[in-house]
C-alpha positions, -999 to +999 in steps of 0.1 A: +359-801+234+387-788+258+380-780+294+378-743+299+369-720+328+353-685+324+355-661+353+333-629+352+356-603+368+341-576+390+340-542+370+362-560+343+364-586+315+355-623+309+387-643+317+389-675+298+413-702+310+420-736+295+443-757+273+435-754+236+414-724+238+398-713+203+379-681+196+365-677+163+349-650+143+314-651+126+330-668+096+345-695+117+381-681+112+402-685+144+420-657+162+456-664+166+461-668+204+498-674+202+496-705+224+479-685+254+461-705+279+445-673+295+427-645+276+404-618+286+374-607+266+359-572+268+326-567+285+325-530+286+325-525+247+353-498+248+383-519+240+403-509+209+412-546+205+378-561+206+369-589+214+399-588+237+402-566+267+428-538+267+420-523+301+397-496+288+371-505+314+394-488+340+391-454+322+355-455+313+339-463+346+326-498+337+309-512+368+293-546+373+290-567+404+288-603+391+269-628+413+264-664+402+227-673+397+207-700+381+193-693+346+156-701+340+149-736+323+155-739+287+124-734+266+111-761+243 
């Protein structure tokens, strides 16, 4: 699996960075990323290009102040 970094941007999208990124739909078909090593995924739900960000969060007042935290332990 390729190394990747995901950054949760303040009041914005999820920014994915890495070589060989692959994003697939529910059927497993890959989105054509055109060789990009950086893509942004929508978090606000308003993008006309989902799952990718198109900047709609700027016009719809999406706000979120991400702060890193620990998840609870896995169940089971």
